[in-house]
N, C-alpha and C positions, 0 to 999 in steps of 0.2 A: 297852140298859142292860148293863154289864159285870157278869158274875157272878164276884164277888171270889174265891169259893172255887175255882170252876173255873179261872179265871184264874191263881191263885196255884199251883194243882197243875201247870198246863201250864208256867207259868214256872220251877218248881223241876225239872220234866222236862228243859225245855232246858238249864238250867244243869247238871244232872248228866250229860245226854248229852255235854256238853263237858268234863267232868272238873273243873269249877270249884267251889271252895268258895264259901260266902256272902261270906267276905272278898275273894276274888279277883274275883268278878264285881262287888262293891261298889266296889272299886279301878277296875276298868276301866269301870264305869259312871258313876263320880263321883257315887255316892249312899251314903248312910250304910248300915252292916250292919243297924242296928235297923230302918231302912225297908224295906230289901229283905226282911228276915225277916217283917215285919209284912205286907208284900204277898204273899209266898209262903203265908203262913197264912190269906191272906183276910181279914184283920184291919184293913186300911187300903186305901183307894182311891187309887192313884197319880195324880198330876197328868200332863198330857200331856207336860210337859217331863221328868218323872221316867221315864215310859214311853219316851220317845225316847232318853233316857240309856242305859236297860236293854237296849232293842234294839241299840243301838251297841255295848254292852259284850258282848252275845252275838253280835253280827255277824249280826243278821237285820233285815229290814225291820220298821218300826213296825207296817205293815198286817199283816204275817205274825204278828206278836206278838200282837195283839188280836183278830185274826179267830178266831172260833170255828172248830173242826175241820168242823162241820156246814156252815159257810158256805162251803167250799171244799173239798167231798169230791172233786170232780174236778179234777185238775190235769194240763193238757195240755202236753207239751213238743214243739213242732214240730221236724221234722228239720233245719231251718235254724238251730234254736237249740241243737242238741247240740254239745258241746264235743269235738272231735277234736284229739288232740295227736300230732304225729310225734316218736318217741323216738330217741335216738342209737342207731344200729345198724339203723335203718330201720323198726322196728316202728310201728304206729299203734294207738292206743286211743280210743274214742269212748264218753263217758258217755251212755248212752240214757235213763235215768230222770230224772223231774223232781226238783228239790229241794223236800224237804217238811221244815219246820222239826221238830226233834225226833225225825226218823226216820233211822235210820243204815244205811239200805238202798241199794245201788247196783247197777245192772245195766249192764255194761261189754261192748262188742264190742272184741275186740283182734284184729289181723292181724300175724302174724309172717312176715317174708319166709323163703325157704329158708335153712336153716343159721344162724339167728338165735337167739341165746340172749338173753332179756330180763332175765336177771340173777335174784339172789336177794334175797328181801324179807323185812324183820324180821316178827317174830311182833307180832300185835294183842294187844289186851287179852283176858284170860279171857272166853268167851261169845260170841266172834266167830265166824262160819261162812262157807265159800265153797262154792258149787256151781259146777261146771264142765261146760259142754256144748261139743263140738267140732262145728262146722258142717262143716269141710272140712279135709282134710290130716292131719297127725299131729303131736301135742302131747306132749312130755315134760314130766310134771309131777312135781316133786319136792317132798315133804313131810317135813321134817327131813332125814333120811339115806335116805329110801325114795324110789326113781323108780318111775313107771308110765307106761307108753305108752298114750295115747288115740288112737283113730282116729275117722274120721269117724262121727258119731252116738253115740259114746261119751259118758257123763256120769261125774262123780265128786263126792264131798263129802268135805270135811275140816274139822275145827275149825281155825280160822285163827290159834290161839295159839301156833303153831310157825312158823320160818322156813320159806318156800316159794319154789318157783322155776318158771318156765315157759320152754320152749325148743323150737324146731322144727329138728330134726335131718334132716328130709326136703329133697326135691328140689323140692317144691311149697310155695306159701304155705299157711299154716295160720290158719284163722278159727275163733275160740273165743268163747264168752260166759263171763262171771263174774256170778254172782248173789252179792252179798256183803253180810252183816248185820255190821256192824263196830261192836264196842263201844269206847267212848272209855276211855282210861286215867283213873284216879282223879285223877292230879295233871296239873295244866294245862301240858303239855309239848308244843307243837306239833311234828308231824314230818310227813314226806312219805310218802304211802301208795304202793303198788306202782302205783296208777294216776296218781299224780303230783299228787294233791290234798293240800294242807295240812291236817292235823287238829288 
């Protein structure tokens, strides 16, 4: 049986993670604002049709929307299911983490070939964070106007609400990992992240 209060709280969290107002999600899901508001407050049980529309509006699977977190505490992403993208300039990024609805965390492995500049990326919303660990090679990390050189085994942290850039000025490939907690902007304006995912 669906716990209406718990479900409503989870739904509200998913909506806010995506920077959507009640009105925006109602329009995307083709349901009324009053219905959506009542569901979020745990005052009304949605029909399967309404649930499916809300899931579509949020961009998640219906099963992920209605499954309680305790029902799927372990989520496995096999190596064959990881998304690898070859970017212009010859660098490659692979998203290692499973997709968890409502969780804005990503763990990415990036390989920069010698003398490769991956470019400068825009600031995320306040409250965003990134951790960097260099596995091999040398990485030049630029945060706003400050540049730091990280060698094999070095790590760094920075609030990701500033522009930042990654480059390999060395003669050997550089492999590094990014652990990112990315907050969504309050307004629903999709943009492309440094890892290429539309947010």
